[in-house]
N, C-alpha and C positions, 0 to 999 in steps of 0.2 A: 523463743527470745534468749540470745547470748549476751550477757552483760559484761563477762570478765573471762580471760582464758590464761591459764598459766602451764607452761610446758617447756619443751626444748624447741631451740630456735634450729629448724632444718635447713631452710635455704633463704637467701636474701636476692631479691631482684629489684630492677629500678625503682618500682613503685609499690612494691608488695613483698611479703614474706610469705613463708610457710612455717606454722608453728605446729609442732607435733605434741598432741594432748591425748594420753590414754591409746596410743597407737593410731591415732586419727589424725591426718595432716589438715590443719585449717588454713585456707589462703585469706591472708587479710592485707587490704590496702591500707598504705600507711602515707600519711602526709610527708612532706618533704623535709620539714624542720623535726619531725618524730623520726625519721628514717635516719637523719644524721645524728641523732642521739642514740639510736640502737645500734649504729655502726660503730660509734666512740666507745660505747660501754658493755655492748653484748658480743658473744662469740658464737660460731656455729658450734651446735651441739651444747651449747651453755644453756640454763635456764633462763626464762623470759615471761613475765606476767604483763598482760595488757588489759586496760578497760577497752570494751568492745562496742560500738555503735552499730546495730544490727538493721538492716533494712531489706524488706521485701514487699513487693506491692503486686498486683495484677499487671501493671505495665512493666514490672521488673521482677518478674517470676523467680529468677535465680538469685539466691540470698547474697547480699553484700555486706562484709563485715569490715569494719574501718577500726584500725587499733591506735590507741594512745596510751603513753606511759602515765598519765595523770587523769584522773577522774575528772578534775575540773577542765582540762582541755577537751574532754569528750563532751562536757556540759556545754562549753563554748561552741563546738562544733554542731551540737543539735539545736542550739539557738541560731546559728549561722544558717542552717538550711531551712529554718523557718521563713526566711526571706523569699519571697516571690521570684521564681525561676531559677532558683540555686538548689539543684538536688545534690544528693550525697556524692555522686563522682565527680560533679563540678567543683564543689566544696573542697573534696580531697585535692584536686588540682590547683585550686586557688591558695589553699593554706601551705605556701612555700616559705613563709615567714613565722616566728614564733607567735603563739597566741597573743601574748602580752603587746606586740607591736600592732597587730590588726586591732586589738581591743583599743589601743590609744588612737589608732586612724581614726575608727568610729566615733569614739567620744569625742575627738577634736574635729569631727566633720572635715577630715582631710581627704577629698575626693580624688585629689591629684595621686594621694599614695596609695588610695585603695584601687585605684586603675593600674597600678604596677603588678597588681596581684594577677596571675594567669587566668586568662577567660573573663576578668572583669573590666567591663567598659563603663563609660560615663553614667549610662541609664541604671546598669546593676549597681554600680558605687553609690548613687543617689538612693536607691532603694534600700541598700544595706544601711546606710544611715538613718533614712526615714524609719525603719523597721526595729533597729537595734540601739540607736542613740539612747543613752541614759539606763540600758540594760545589762552593758558590759563593763562598767568601770571596775569592777572587784577583778577582773581577768587582766586588766591593764596593770594591776599592781601586783597581785600575786606570783605568777611565775617569773617575775624579775628577781624573786629571793631564792638564794640558794641555801637552804638550811644545812648546817654543819651536821656531820655524823654525830650521834650522842648515844651515851648509854641510856637503858631503858628508865633509868631513875631520874634523868636530867633533861629528858627531851621537853618536859613543860617549860624548864627555865629557858630552853633554847629557843621555843617558840615565844613566849613572852618578851624575850630580848628582841627579837626580831620585829615583833608587833610594834614594841615601844621605840627603838631606835630607828627602824628603817620604814615604818608605815606610819609613825606619828600617833598612835594610840596613847591614852594616858595608861599608867601603870594598872590603876584599879579597874579601867575598861577592859584591858587585856586580859586581866585576872578573871574577871567575870565572864567573859567570852569563851575563855579557855575552859573554866568550870562547866559552863553550859555544853560544851562540846563533848566533855567527857562524861556529862549525865546522859547525853543522847546515844553517846557510844562508849561504854567503859571497856570494850576490848582495844581501844586504841594503844599501840605498842610502838609507835615512832614519831619523829618530830613531822614528817611530810604527812602522815595519816592526821595527826592532829591539827596541823595547819589546814589542811583541807576540810575537815570537818568544821574548825572555827569559821571559815568563811562559807561553808555550805549552809550554816545556820543562819547567816546574813542575807541569803538568797530571797528576795522578795517576790 
């Protein structure tokens, strides 16, 4: 099982990349919205780390690796493929828009918007809503937030500020959620890591 890869970006194709890790080139499928971010922020031969959703079955013996910049996007993807008739390859094609938007479509039961996703017709859109409604609200909120770069000693304040001013938490509630996240993972060293851990702890 492969859950995370960090190495050097060797090649970029339409829907996949090659990541060189320890002299081995890994081919990863990349959803379109993630690919846009990689093209914007990464460079060939530059460093790149990706959260990986790994799939291999009897019907699909060749391993399939799907890459994400955020662990939360990977979590959403793995919820998305829990919907009947949506496998990993179909899900990669469907995720042409950011997770936050698709999660909002689901929570708002917006069948029309879901049908705009590649390969998603009326019946599949209805199945997505029936299966995931009520389970993806946090994904609709979180990726909307762009955390500013912060020095190690004030990333906690940055996250608390975002939670209070942009997500509507009370200050004491945000502080408790942050305290709990840091107890679960004392090795957190950035705003992004802390923000993800805070909301991972709220997953039901």
